[in-house]
C-alpha positions as CSV (number, residue, x, y, z in Angstrom):
1,X,17.8,58.5,-25.5
2,X,14.6,57.0,-26.9
3,X,16.4,54.2,-28.7
4,X,18.2,53.3,-25.5
5,X,14.9,53.1,-23.6
6,X,13.4,50.9,-26.3
7,X,16.5,48.6,-26.2
8,X,16.4,48.4,-22.4
9,X,12.7,47.7,-22.5
10,X,13.1,44.9,-25.2
11,X,16.0,43.4,-23.2
12,X,13.9,43.3,-20.1
13,X,11.0,41.7,-22.0
14,X,13.4,39.1,-23.4
15,X,14.8,38.4,-20.0
16,X,11.4,38.0,-18.4
17,X,10.3,35.7,-21.3
18,X,13.4,33.5,-20.8
19,X,12.7,33.3,-17.0
20,X,9.2,32.1,-17.7
21,X,10.4,29.6,-20.4
22,X,13.1,28.2,-18.1
23,X,10.6,27.9,-15.2
24,X,8.3,26.0,-17.5
25,X,11.1,23.7,-18.5
26,X,12.0,23.2,-14.8
27,X,8.4,22.3,-13.9
28,X,8.2,19.8,-16.8
29,X,11.5,18.3,-15.8
30,X,10.4,18.0,-12.1
31,X,7.2,16.3,-13.1
32,X,8.9,14.0,-15.6
33,X,9.4,11.3,-13.0
34,X,5.7,11.1,-12.3
35,X,5.1,10.6,-16.1
36,X,7.7,7.9,-16.2
37,X,5.9,6.1,-13.3
38,X,2.9,5.5,-15.6
39,X,4.6,2.3,-16.8
40,X,2.8,-0.9,-16.1
41,X,4.2,-3.2,-13.4
42,X,3.7,-6.9,-13.0
43,X,1.9,-6.3,-9.6
44,X,-1.2,-4.2,-9.9
45,X,-2.6,-2.0,-7.1
46,X,-5.3,-4.6,-6.5
47,X,-2.6,-7.3,-6.1
48,X,-0.7,-5.0,-3.7
49,X,-3.8,-4.7,-1.5
50,X,-4.2,-8.5,-1.4
51,X,-0.6,-9.0,-0.6
52,X,-0.7,-6.4,2.2
53,X,-3.8,-8.0,3.7
54,X,-2.2,-11.4,3.6
55,X,0.5,-10.0,5.9
56,X,-2.0,-8.2,8.1
57,X,-5.3,-10.2,7.9
58,X,-7.1,-8.3,10.7
59,X,-6.4,-4.9,9.1
60,X,-8.5,-2.9,6.6
61,X,-7.2,-1.2,3.5
62,X,-7.8,2.6,3.5
63,X,-8.0,4.0,0.0
64,X,-6.2,2.8,-3.1
65,X,-2.5,1.9,-2.9
66,X,-0.1,4.6,-4.3
67,X,2.9,3.9,-6.5
68,X,5.9,5.5,-4.9
69,X,9.7,5.3,-5.0
70,X,11.2,3.6,-1.9
71,X,14.9,2.8,-1.5
72,X,15.4,3.1,-5.3
73,X,12.6,0.8,-6.3
74,X,9.0,1.3,-7.3
75,X,6.6,0.1,-4.6
76,X,3.0,0.3,-3.7
77,X,2.3,2.1,-0.5
78,X,-0.7,0.3,0.9
79,X,-2.3,2.3,3.8
80,X,-4.0,0.1,6.3
81,X,-6.0,1.1,9.4
82,X,-3.0,-0.2,11.4
83,X,-0.1,1.3,9.4
84,X,1.5,1.1,6.0
85,X,2.9,-1.8,4.0
86,X,5.2,-1.3,1.0
87,X,4.9,-3.9,-1.8
88,X,7.5,-4.1,-4.6
89,X,5.7,-3.4,-7.8
90,X,8.0,-5.7,-9.8
91,X,8.0,-8.8,-7.5
92,X,5.2,-8.4,-5.0
93,X,7.6,-8.8,-2.1
94,X,6.8,-6.8,1.1
95,X,9.8,-4.4,1.5
96,X,8.6,-2.6,4.7
97,X,5.7,-3.1,7.1
98,X,4.8,-0.4,9.7
99,X,1.4,-2.0,10.5
100,X,2.9,-3.7,13.5
101,X,4.2,-0.5,14.9
102,X,7.2,1.7,14.0
103,X,10.2,0.1,12.6
104,X,12.9,0.3,15.2
105,X,16.0,-1.4,16.5
106,X,15.8,-4.1,19.2
107,X,16.7,-2.7,22.6
108,X,18.6,-5.2,24.8
109,X,17.3,-5.8,28.3
110,X,19.4,-4.4,31.0
111,X,21.2,-1.9,28.7
């Protein structure tokens, strides 16, 4: 009976250890994309701010632009006091602009 209890205890300890190890690997894998994003892009966050302000000259930049994934590409999310502008980190092209209000479809008059 004592051997059986010892084996059960050891099996439980091994199972618990494996759970912690697999959780650690899952956490590392989940954060891997943020490590990959540390690559340098042709457009810097300072360039992204300037590009955003060239599209909204009366706006003010709030904080530092953040590198995010948007529609499968890496872009800088530039937060302005009027909304957000998304600047492609590779080309500097503005891919979305919510500073002029929400992005929506045109509504036809009389419909």
